[in-house]
N, C-alpha and C positions, 0 to 999 in steps of 0.2 A: 218442924218434921214433915217428911217427905208422903206422910200416908194423908196427911191433912190437907186437902186442899178443896177447891170448890165444891167439884161434883162430890168427893166423898161425904162431906158435909150436905149437899141439896139431895143426896139420894142414899144417904144412910150406907156408905158402903164401907167397910176399913182400910181396904187399900184399892189404890187407883188402877185396876186392872179389871180390864172388861173382856170376856170371853166373845169373840168373835162370832155372830150367828152364823149357822150355817144352812144354804137354803136347800132344796130336792131332797130333802130326807136324811140329811149328813148330822143334823142336829139330834139330839137326844135328850128324854126327861134327865135321865140320871146325868148326865153331864153338867147341864144346867144348874140342877139342883147343889150338884157337888161343887161349883166353881162357888154359886151363892153363900153355901156352908161354909166353904174356906173364907170367906172374907170379901171375895171379888162380885164382879155381878156376871152372873150369866145368863146366855142368852138363849134363846131359841128360834130358827128361823121355820117361820110357818107360811111360807109364801105359795108351798103346793096344797094346802089344806084347806078342804071345805071350814067353814064357819062351826059344825058341829063339832070337828075335829080340834079347830083352838079352843073351844071352850074345854075339851076333855083334856086337853095338854097343859091348859094354865090351872085346870084342879088337880091335876097327878102333878107338878113342880108344886104346887103348895101341899101338899100330900108329904111330900120329902122336906120341904124347907122354909120357914118362916122370914128367911132373908128377902133382899130386892133381887127379881129378876128381870129381863127384858122379854118382849116378845117383838121378832122383826117381821116387817110388811115389806112389801115392793110396790109404789105407787106405779100407775098404770102409765106407759108412755106412749104420747099417738094415740093407734087404732092397736096396742097391743093385747087390748081383752077381745076386739072383735076383729083381727088381722083381715087385710083385704087381700086374700089369696086363692085366686081363681082353682077350676079344677084344675085347668094345663097346668099351672106353676106348682102345684100340689103333687100332682102325678109326676112332674120332673123330678120334683125334690125325691120323693120316693123310689122312683127309678134308679136315682145316682144312689141312694142307699139299699137298693137291690141285693147286690152282689153279697152285702153282708148280712140281708133277712134270710137269702137262702141258704147261706153260710152256719149260720144260729138256727135254724127252720124256725123262722118267724112267719107267720103269714103276713104276705102284702096288706099293705092298709088300706083304706078307703079314707075320704077325709071326714071328719068327725065332725057334727054341729059346734062342737065347743073344744078348745085345746086346753084349756085351764082353769082357773078358779076363778071367780068375780071379785074384786077387790070391795067394792061395798056388803057384801054378805060378809067379806074378811071383817073388814073394820067396824061392823055393828056387832060381831060375835065378840070381837077383841075387847070393845066398849063394853059390853053387859058382862066381860069375863074380870075384867078392869085388873089387870095385871099392874104390878107398881112403874112399869116403863114398856113404852111402845118404841120401839124404832123403825126408820124408814130409809128405803135408799131409793135411787132412783128420781127422786124429786120431792119437792114441800108438799106434805098433803093439805088439803084445802083449808080454809078457815074454819068451816065448823067441823071439821075433824079436829083441829087444835083446841077449838073451844069446849068440845066435847070432853075431850082428855083434860083438859084446865077443869072443868066444872066436877069431873069424876077425881082428881087428884092424881091424873096419870100425866108422869113426866114423859117427856119427847124427846127424841134423837132423830137427825138425818145426816145422812152422808153427803161431805161434799169433794170433788176431787178437783178444786179450783178454788181460788179465792172469790172468785166472784160466786159461785155456787154457798160458798158460805157466808157471804152477806146476804144473799137471797133466803135462806136458812133463817139468818137470826133475826131479817125482816120481817120473817112471816111470824115469828114469835116463839118458835121451837125451843126449847129449853138447852139443849147441847148440840153443839156440831162433831161429827167424825170426821176428822181431815185423813182422807185416805189415798196415800200414794201410791204411785202405778206399781210398787212391788208386790202390793198386795195379792193374796190370793183370791179366786173367784171372781164374778162380774164386776166388771167397771162400772161405778155406780155415778156416771156422768149423767146431767140432766139439763145444762144450759147450751153447750156444744157438743158435739159427735166425742165418743171417746178417744178416737185417736187424734183429737185435736186437744185433750185432756192430760197431756201424760206430763205430770209433776212429780218429782220424788219425794216420799213420805217429808223427810228431814227440813226441807225446804219450803213445801208445803207448809206445816206444822206452825214453823215459825213467821211465816207471812201472816197466816192465819189468826194466831195468839195476837199479833198487834193490831191488827183490824176489826177483831169482833170482842165484844164486852160478855157473851154466854163464854162457859167453858168449852176446853178442847178439848177431844180425845184422840191420839195419834193412831192412825193405825197403817199397816202396811211395812214389812220385812221386821218386824218386832218378836223376837222370839226367847229372850234371855234379859237378864237384870243389866245387863249394859245397853242394850236398846231401851229399855224402860227410865234408866238414869238419863241416858241422851235428850229421850222424846221429854221428858220431865225439865231439862235443865233451857230447851228451848222453846219452853211455856205451855206445854200442854197439862192437863191437868188430870188428865189418866190415859192409859194406853190401850189398844183391843187388841187381842192376840189372838189370832186364826188359827194358824197352820201347828203350832203347837199343840193347841188344844184338840184340835182335830187327830192329831195322833194318839191321844190318850182312849185308854181302853175302854173308858165310860161313851165316847164318840160313836155316830151312829156310821161313820164310812165302816166299809165292807174292808173285810181281811186282805184283798187285794190291794186297795187304795192304801190302807193302812201301812202295808208293807213297803210299798211304793216310797212311802214317805222316809222309811230307815234305809232304802238303798242309794248309791250312786248316782242312781238317773234324777233323784229329785232334785240335784241343785241344777237340772236342764229343764226351766219352765219356759213358758210360750204365751202369749196372747193370740185367742184364736175363737171364732165363730163356731168351730165347726160342732160343737155338741149341742149349743142352744139355740143358735143366730145371733146372740151378744157378746161381744168380746170379754173374753174371760181369761184368767190366767189358771195354769195347770202345768203338771207336768208334761212333758211331747211325748206322744207315742205315736204308733203307725197311722192311726184314723185321723187326727192331727196333721200329719204331714199330707195324708192322701185327699184331705178334704182343701187345703190350703188353696191350689188352684183354680177351687170351685165358690172360693168365699165370699167374692163380689155376688154371686148370684144364688146363695144360698138362702132360703127363706127366712124371714124376720124370726124372733122370739115373739110367741110360744111356738112357732110351726114346725120351726127345727128342733126345739127342744122336744115336743111331742114326740116329732119322728126317732131321733135318737134313744130315746125312752122305753122304746119299746124294744129295743135291742138290750137294753140294760140287764136285766136280771138274769135273761139266757147266759149274756156275756160272762157275768159274777158266774154263775153256776158251774160255765165251763172253765173257767178260770183265766180268763183273755182280758186281761189289762190293758191291751191293744186297743179294746173297742169300746171305753168305761170313759168317763172324764174323770179327771185326777187333780182334782184341785190342791192348789199348793201356790205359796208365797215364796219370794226369792230369797228369805230366810229359812228353807224347808231343812237346809243341810245342819241347822242348830236342834232341829227338833230332836227330844228323847224318851224313851221308853217309860212311860210312866203312868200311873193313875192321877186323876185331876187334882185330888188334894194335896198331894208332892209335889206336882208341879208349881201349884202356888206357894208350897212352903218354899221351895227352890227358887223362884222369883224373887220371892222377898228376901231371902237371905243373900242372893246376888246382886240385887238391886242395893240392900244396905250395904253392902261390902264396896260396892263401886263408889256410892257416893260417899260414904268414910274415907276411902282412899284417897278421893279427889280433896275433900274436906281437910284432911292430915295435909294434902300437898298444897293446901291452899291454890289449888285451880278451879275450884267451881262451888256453887252454892248447892246445897242440897233441898231447899223449899220448892216444893210442888208449884208449877204455873210461877217462878221465879223469874223467869225470863222474859215476861210480856213487853214490860217496857221497853 
């Protein structure tokens, strides 16, 4: 049976379907709980939250479901927690955005003492909150963090964009690896090489990772329906991670501009850009992305650019300016549907079963999850 995989058994899930975590406030407690209640693994992206808010989120999710769920955090890269951006570079970056600040009546900012949350505070709060699973992106958490997770019975997952990253994740003792192809929406989670040197398609990556590691593999990127789930499982994945299709659900934290864009013809035009955050991320192409393209080589790194553009976000949303906000979406965005999370889960399960039944009846493939590893 396709639902019985190494991951569903280990994580106590009914279906091998993981809701992708969304950073920057796009996650919601309601969506996370709804996916878990429907038999999948709901996930909450907590990279933007301080420690006390992470504890609160975990408590709120637990109040809505007794099923397993995941909290996602970003591993610091380089000097991302204390970026070496001097006043002159900061002022140049702010000046580049000055026309947009003026247009939106946003006050020209001064350089803050801190651009984002501290990872150590976040991980200590997450460990205290003790969620069933902690997932990580942009690297492998340190040995002491993984040991603390094991001591508390917290399962762990980390994202790989290449086979080499998957091997590093397994060697560190992480429980599961997310094999994320370049089709995926949101940030590229590369950490051994620059993301520009780590463009591997989902199915090519999943097949190779499944052949090289022993830990369960979660396929991510460009999967939004039952056919994609069936294909990933047949290539050796133990589960799939679906982002954009759940982002389009009514319960997600996406604003109405973002959600409606996912249902528009423009959703099929996604690009990789550093325009909004300073890190390479896939989203629907808009005017701001195009305007920043000539400047990408000189934009300040994450989290500086992310902080600067974040000053525009609320005002742009209030004014209906989808041209000035990040519109995260993967390459399968045209497959999303208007739905509540529970209904989407039912549809995905029914579609997967139908596809696998057709393949089995035709003698073309096996329906067992992770069956294609050897």
